[in-house]
C-alpha positions in Angstrom: 40.4 0.1 7.8 38.1 -2.9 7.3 39.4 -6.3 6.1 37.9 -6.3 2.5 38.9 -9.8 2.2 37.9 -11.9 5.4 39.8 -15.0 6.2 37.5 -16.8 7.4 35.7 -16.6 3.9 36.5 -18.7 0.7 37.3 -15.7 -2.0 36.6 -18.7 -4.8 33.6 -19.1 -2.9 32.9 -15.7 -3.0 33.3 -15.1 -6.3 30.5 -17.7 -7.2 28.2 -16.7 -4.5 28.7 -12.8 -5.9 27.7 -13.6 -9.2 24.7 -16.0 -8.1 23.2 -13.3 -6.1 23.7 -10.4 -8.7 22.3 -13.2 -11.1 19.2 -13.2 -9.0 19.0 -9.6 -8.6 19.2 -9.1 -12.6 16.3 -12.4 -12.9 13.6 -9.9 -11.1 14.6 -6.8 -12.4 13.8 -8.5 -15.8 11.1 -10.1 -14.3 9.5 -6.6 -13.0 10.4 -5.2 -16.8 8.9 -7.9 -18.7 5.8 -8.0 -16.5 5.1 -4.4 -16.8 6.1 -4.7 -20.4 3.9 -7.8 -21.6 1.3 -7.9 -19.1 0.7 -4.4 -17.7 0.9 -5.4 -14.3 4.3 -5.3 -11.2 5.1 -8.8 -10.4 3.5 -8.1 -6.5 0.0 -7.5 -8.5 0.6 -10.4 -10.4 1.3 -11.9 -7.0 -1.7 -10.6 -5.3 -4.3 -11.1 -8.0 -2.6 -15.2 -7.6 -2.8 -15.4 -4.2 -6.2 -14.1 -4.0 -7.2 -16.2 -7.3 -6.9 -19.7 -5.2 -10.2 -22.0 -4.8 -9.8 -21.6 -1.3 -9.0 -18.1 -0.9 -11.5 -17.1 -3.4 -14.5 -16.5 -1.5 -13.3 -15.7 1.8 -10.5 -13.7 1.1 -6.5 -13.5 2.6 -6.0 -11.7 5.9 -3.4 -8.7 5.2 -0.9 -10.7 7.4 -1.5 -13.9 5.8 -1.4 -12.2 2.5 2.0 -10.6 3.5 3.3 -14.2 4.7 2.1 -15.7 1.6 3.9 -13.8 -0.8 7.1 -13.1 1.8 6.9 -9.0 1.0 6.5 -6.4 3.5 3.3 -5.0 4.4 4.2 -1.3 3.4 5.3 -3.4 -0.2 1.7 -4.3 -0.6 -0.1 -1.4 1.0 0.3 0.5 -2.5 -0.2 -2.2 -3.9 -4.0 -3.0 -2.7 -4.7 0.7 -2.9 -4.5 0.6 -6.4 -6.6 -2.4 -7.0 -9.2 -0.9 -4.5 -9.3 1.9 -6.4 -9.3 0.1 -9.2 -12.5 -2.5 -8.1 -10.1 -5.0 -8.5 -9.9 -6.4 -4.8 -12.1 -5.3 -1.9 -12.0 -5.7 2.1 -14.7 -8.2 3.2 -15.2 -9.0 6.9 -13.6 -12.2 8.5 -15.5 -15.3 8.8 -14.0 -15.8 12.5 -14.9 -11.7 13.8 -16.8 -9.7 11.9 -14.5 -6.8 12.6 -11.6 -8.0 11.0 -11.3 -7.7 7.5 -9.7 -9.9 4.6 -8.5 -9.5 1.1 -10.9 -10.7 -1.6 -10.8 -10.5 -5.5 -13.8 -8.6 -6.7 -16.1 -10.3 -9.5 -13.8 -7.5 -11.6 -10.9 -8.7 -10.4 -12.0 -12.5 -10.8 -12.2 -11.8 -14.3 -8.9 -9.6 -14.8 -7.3 -12.7 -13.4 -9.3 -15.0 -16.0 -8.2 -12.4 -18.9 -4.7 -12.8 -18.0 -4.6 -16.7 -18.3 -3.5 -16.7 -22.0 -0.3 -14.3 -21.3 0.5 -15.5 -18.2 0.9 -19.3 -20.2 2.5 -18.0 -22.9 5.0 -15.9 -20.5 5.8 -19.1 -18.9 6.3 -21.1 -22.1 8.8 -18.5 -23.3 10.5 -17.7 -20.6 11.1 -21.1 -19.4 11.7 -22.2 -23.5 15.3 -23.9 -22.6 14.3 -25.9 -19.7 13.5 -29.1 -19.3 10.8 -30.4 -17.0 13.7 -32.0 -14.4 15.8 -28.7 -14.5 12.8 -26.9 -13.6 11.9 -29.2 -10.6 15.8 -29.1 -9.6 15.1 -25.2 -9.9 12.1 -25.1 -7.6 13.9 -27.2 -4.7 17.3 -24.9 -5.2 15.1 -21.5 -4.7 13.3 -23.1 -1.8 16.7 -23.9 0.1 18.2 -20.1 -0.7 14.7 -18.5 0.6 14.6 -20.8 3.7 18.6 -19.8 3.7 17.4 -16.0 3.4 14.7 -16.4 6.0 17.3 -17.9 8.5 20.1 -15.0 8.0 20.9 -12.9 11.5 24.1 -11.2 11.1 25.7 -9.6 14.3 28.6 -7.7 15.0 30.8 -9.5 12.9 34.3 -8.4 13.3 35.8 -7.2 9.5 
Protein backbone atom coordinates (compact mmCIF):
# COMPACT_ATOMS: atom_id res chain seq x y z
CA UNK A 1 0.00 0.00 0.00
CA UNK A 2 1.25 3.49 -0.86
CA UNK A 3 1.56 6.13 1.81
CA UNK A 4 -0.58 9.01 0.54
CA UNK A 5 1.03 11.45 2.97
CA UNK A 6 4.79 11.23 2.52
CA UNK A 7 6.52 12.45 5.66
CA UNK A 8 9.00 14.56 3.70
CA UNK A 9 6.26 16.78 2.26
CA UNK A 10 4.72 19.47 4.44
CA UNK A 11 0.96 18.90 4.25
CA UNK A 12 0.03 22.58 4.57
CA UNK A 13 2.36 23.34 1.67
CA UNK A 14 0.83 20.42 -0.27
CA UNK A 15 -2.62 21.99 0.11
CA UNK A 16 -1.39 25.32 -1.24
CA UNK A 17 0.50 23.68 -4.11
CA UNK A 18 -2.51 21.54 -4.95
CA UNK A 19 -4.75 24.60 -5.05
CA UNK A 20 -2.22 26.53 -7.20
CA UNK A 21 -1.88 23.78 -9.80
CA UNK A 22 -5.63 23.24 -9.87
CA UNK A 23 -6.13 26.99 -10.45
CA UNK A 24 -3.59 26.87 -13.30
CA UNK A 25 -5.57 23.98 -14.78
CA UNK A 26 -8.78 26.03 -14.51
CA UNK A 27 -7.12 29.11 -16.04
CA UNK A 28 -5.88 27.00 -18.97
CA UNK A 29 -9.35 25.59 -19.52
CA UNK A 30 -10.90 29.05 -19.22
CA UNK A 31 -8.43 30.42 -21.75
CA UNK A 32 -9.25 27.57 -24.13
CA UNK A 33 -13.00 28.11 -23.76
CA UNK A 34 -12.90 31.91 -24.07
CA UNK A 35 -10.49 31.90 -27.03
CA UNK A 36 -12.79 29.61 -28.97
CA UNK A 37 -15.91 31.49 -27.92
CA UNK A 38 -14.69 35.08 -28.37
CA UNK A 39 -11.91 34.81 -30.98
CA UNK A 40 -12.97 31.67 -32.83
CA UNK A 41 -9.51 30.12 -32.46
CA UNK A 42 -7.65 27.98 -29.95
CA UNK A 43 -4.83 29.36 -27.78
CA UNK A 44 -2.35 27.27 -29.81
CA UNK A 45 -3.70 28.75 -33.06
CA UNK A 46 -3.42 32.23 -31.50
CA UNK A 47 0.13 31.50 -30.30
CA UNK A 48 1.27 30.22 -33.70
CA UNK A 49 -0.08 33.31 -35.47
CA UNK A 50 1.54 35.56 -32.87
CA UNK A 51 4.90 33.78 -33.03
CA UNK A 52 5.01 33.90 -36.83
CA UNK A 53 3.87 37.55 -36.98
CA UNK A 54 6.90 38.89 -35.08
CA UNK A 55 8.91 41.27 -37.29
CA UNK A 56 12.15 39.25 -37.14
CA UNK A 57 10.25 36.08 -38.20
CA UNK A 58 7.71 37.43 -40.70
CA UNK A 59 9.78 37.10 -43.88
CA UNK A 60 11.77 33.92 -43.27
CA UNK A 61 9.43 32.03 -40.94
CA UNK A 62 10.58 29.60 -38.25
CA UNK A 63 11.71 26.01 -38.30
CA UNK A 64 9.25 23.57 -36.80
CA UNK A 65 11.69 22.73 -34.01
CA UNK A 66 12.23 26.41 -33.15
CA UNK A 67 8.49 27.02 -33.21
CA UNK A 68 7.78 24.10 -30.84
CA UNK A 69 10.56 25.29 -28.52
CA UNK A 70 9.32 28.89 -28.60
CA UNK A 71 5.72 27.88 -27.89
CA UNK A 72 6.66 25.20 -25.36
CA UNK A 73 4.48 22.54 -26.99
CA UNK A 74 5.09 19.15 -28.53
CA UNK A 75 5.55 18.61 -32.23
CA UNK A 76 2.40 16.46 -32.20
CA UNK A 77 0.32 19.26 -30.67
CA UNK A 78 1.62 21.73 -33.21
CA UNK A 79 1.30 19.44 -36.22
CA UNK A 80 -2.51 19.32 -36.26
CA UNK A 81 -2.79 23.09 -35.89
CA UNK A 82 -0.28 23.69 -38.68
CA UNK A 83 -2.12 21.31 -41.00
CA UNK A 84 -5.37 23.21 -40.43
CA UNK A 85 -3.64 26.56 -40.92
CA UNK A 86 -1.98 25.30 -44.12
CA UNK A 87 -5.31 23.96 -45.38
CA UNK A 88 -6.84 27.38 -44.72
CA UNK A 89 -3.89 29.05 -46.52
CA UNK A 90 -2.91 30.97 -43.37
CA UNK A 91 0.61 29.47 -43.12
CA UNK A 92 2.93 27.90 -45.64
CA UNK A 93 6.20 26.00 -45.68
CA UNK A 94 9.03 28.01 -47.19
CA UNK A 95 12.67 27.16 -47.91
CA UNK A 96 15.00 28.06 -45.06
CA UNK A 97 17.66 30.64 -45.93
CA UNK A 98 20.51 28.53 -44.51
CA UNK A 99 19.51 25.31 -46.30
CA UNK A 100 17.12 25.29 -49.23
CA UNK A 101 16.16 21.66 -48.43
CA UNK A 102 14.99 22.64 -44.94
CA UNK A 103 11.53 24.14 -44.52
CA UNK A 104 10.32 26.93 -42.28
CA UNK A 105 6.74 27.77 -41.38
CA UNK A 106 5.67 31.30 -42.29
CA UNK A 107 2.47 33.31 -42.46
CA UNK A 108 0.96 33.80 -45.89
CA UNK A 109 -0.51 37.15 -46.94
CA UNK A 110 -3.88 35.81 -45.73
CA UNK A 111 -2.23 34.80 -42.44
CA UNK A 112 -0.79 38.26 -41.95
CA UNK A 113 -4.19 39.79 -42.68
CA UNK A 114 -5.89 37.30 -40.33
CA UNK A 115 -3.48 38.31 -37.56
CA UNK A 116 -4.02 42.01 -38.26
CA UNK A 117 -7.80 41.52 -38.23
CA UNK A 118 -7.61 39.78 -34.83
CA UNK A 119 -5.72 42.60 -33.12
CA UNK A 120 -8.77 44.59 -31.98
CA UNK A 121 -10.40 41.51 -30.48
CA UNK A 122 -7.12 40.43 -28.84
CA UNK A 123 -6.63 43.85 -27.24
CA UNK A 124 -10.19 43.74 -25.92
CA UNK A 125 -9.64 40.15 -24.70
CA UNK A 126 -6.53 41.26 -22.78
CA UNK A 127 -8.29 44.33 -21.41
CA UNK A 128 -11.23 42.39 -20.02
CA UNK A 129 -9.16 39.47 -18.69
CA UNK A 130 -6.69 41.74 -16.90
CA UNK A 131 -9.23 44.32 -15.68
CA UNK A 132 -8.56 43.64 -11.99
CA UNK A 133 -4.78 43.93 -12.28
CA UNK A 134 -2.61 46.97 -11.73
CA UNK A 135 0.56 47.23 -13.83
CA UNK A 136 2.93 46.11 -11.05
CA UNK A 137 0.80 43.03 -10.32
CA UNK A 138 0.93 42.08 -14.00
CA UNK A 139 4.73 42.37 -14.03
CA UNK A 140 4.94 40.31 -10.83
CA UNK A 141 2.64 37.65 -12.28
CA UNK A 142 4.80 37.38 -15.41
CA UNK A 143 7.89 36.96 -13.23
CA UNK A 144 6.21 34.34 -11.03
CA UNK A 145 4.90 32.38 -14.01
CA UNK A 146 8.34 32.46 -15.63
CA UNK A 147 9.84 31.12 -12.39
CA UNK A 148 7.20 28.37 -12.25
CA UNK A 149 7.79 27.50 -15.90
CA UNK A 150 11.54 27.21 -15.23
CA UNK A 151 10.76 24.90 -12.31
CA UNK A 152 8.52 22.74 -14.50
CA UNK A 153 11.34 22.35 -17.01
CA UNK A 154 13.66 21.04 -14.26
CA UNK A 155 11.29 18.33 -13.01
CA UNK A 156 12.74 14.84 -13.21
CA UNK A 157 10.93 12.36 -11.03
CA UNK A 158 12.84 9.20 -10.44
CA UNK A 159 11.88 6.23 -8.34
CA UNK A 160 10.41 8.04 -5.38
CA UNK A 161 9.52 5.79 -2.50
CA UNK A 162 5.95 6.31 -1.41
